[in-house]
C-alpha positions as CSV (number, residue, x, y, z in Angstrom):
1,M,115.0,-114.3,-75.4
2,S,113.9,-115.9,-78.6
3,A,114.9,-119.5,-79.1
4,R,115.4,-120.4,-83.0
5,T,114.5,-124.3,-84.1
6,D,115.7,-125.8,-87.1
7,S,112.4,-125.1,-89.1
8,D,113.0,-121.4,-88.3
9,S,116.3,-120.8,-89.9
10,Q,116.4,-121.5,-93.7
11,G,120.4,-121.7,-94.3
12,S,123.3,-120.9,-92.4
13,P,122.7,-121.7,-88.5
14,G,122.1,-118.5,-86.8
15,G,120.2,-116.7,-89.6
16,T,121.5,-113.8,-91.7
17,A,120.6,-111.0,-93.4
18,G,119.7,-113.0,-96.6
19,D,117.3,-115.1,-95.0
20,I,115.2,-112.3,-94.3
21,A,115.3,-111.0,-97.7
22,D,114.3,-114.1,-99.3
23,D,111.3,-114.2,-97.4
24,E,110.3,-111.1,-99.0
25,E,111.2,-112.1,-102.6
26,Y,108.2,-112.5,-104.9
27,G,107.6,-115.5,-106.6
28,P,107.0,-116.0,-110.3
29,D,103.1,-116.5,-109.8
30,D,103.4,-112.8,-108.3
31,A,105.4,-111.3,-111.1
32,R,103.0,-113.1,-113.8
33,R,100.0,-111.9,-112.0
34,A,101.4,-108.4,-112.6
35,R,102.3,-108.7,-115.7
36,W,98.6,-109.8,-116.3
37,T,97.6,-106.6,-114.6
38,A,99.6,-104.2,-116.2
39,T,98.9,-105.5,-119.7
40,G,95.1,-105.9,-119.0
41,T,94.9,-102.2,-117.4
42,G,96.5,-100.8,-119.8
43,A,94.3,-102.6,-122.7
44,L,91.2,-101.6,-121.0
45,L,92.4,-98.0,-120.4
46,T,93.7,-97.9,-124.1
47,L,90.3,-98.8,-125.6
48,A,88.7,-96.2,-123.3
49,G,90.9,-93.5,-124.0
50,L,90.4,-93.9,-128.0
51,A,86.7,-94.4,-127.1
52,A,86.5,-91.0,-125.5
53,A,88.8,-89.3,-128.1
54,L,86.0,-90.6,-131.0
55,L,82.9,-89.4,-129.0
56,R,84.9,-85.8,-128.2
57,L,86.0,-85.9,-131.8
58,T,82.3,-86.1,-133.0
59,G,81.0,-83.1,-130.7
60,P,81.7,-79.4,-129.9
61,A,84.9,-80.2,-127.8
62,P,87.8,-78.1,-128.7
63,A,90.5,-80.1,-130.8
64,L,92.9,-80.4,-127.5
65,V,90.3,-82.5,-126.1
66,P,90.2,-85.7,-128.6
67,V,94.3,-85.0,-128.9
68,A,94.6,-85.1,-125.0
69,Y,92.5,-88.4,-125.0
70,A,94.3,-90.2,-127.9
71,L,97.4,-89.1,-126.5
72,G,96.8,-90.6,-123.2
73,A,95.5,-93.5,-124.6
74,G,98.7,-94.0,-126.9
75,V,100.7,-93.8,-123.2
76,C,98.6,-96.6,-121.9
77,A,99.0,-98.6,-125.0
78,L,102.8,-98.1,-124.4
79,A,102.3,-99.2,-120.6
80,A,100.8,-102.5,-121.8
81,L,103.3,-103.2,-124.2
82,L,106.1,-102.4,-121.2
83,G,103.4,-104.7,-118.7
84,A,103.8,-107.7,-121.1
85,R,107.2,-107.7,-121.2
86,G,108.1,-107.5,-117.9
87,R,108.4,-103.8,-117.0
88,T,105.7,-103.6,-114.3
89,R,107.0,-100.5,-112.7
90,R,107.6,-98.3,-115.7
91,A,104.2,-99.7,-116.7
92,L,102.5,-98.5,-113.7
93,W,104.1,-95.5,-114.0
94,L,103.3,-95.0,-117.7
95,L,99.3,-95.6,-116.5
96,I,99.5,-93.0,-114.1
97,A,100.7,-90.5,-116.8
98,G,98.9,-91.3,-119.5
99,V,95.2,-91.4,-116.8
100,M,96.4,-87.9,-116.2
101,V,96.9,-86.9,-119.6
102,M,93.5,-87.7,-120.2
103,A,92.3,-86.1,-117.2
104,L,93.8,-82.8,-118.4
105,G,92.1,-83.2,-121.7
106,D,89.0,-83.6,-119.9
107,Q,89.4,-80.7,-117.9
108,V,90.1,-78.2,-120.8
109,D,86.4,-79.1,-122.2
């Protein structure tokens, strides 16, 4: 048997399922941090992909390799844009897809 005090219940007496959901929501600071993380990671992966594409373009690698790096960098740039606009879930999935495209291009070499 558990007793609830007035400080435990936030809303209607007895507590409802809505009270539990309120505790699990993320605040504006968490959303801001997620946007900055998605944007920063997307920008960093974009720069890394473009640098790898330029390095592979000058080497003896097949033509598909720099194209894959550039395509992956473009997907990561789109993810950074979406992350900056608050679409962090979509940005996360696009970051994963962009890195996978770059990894597949690396496997061709």
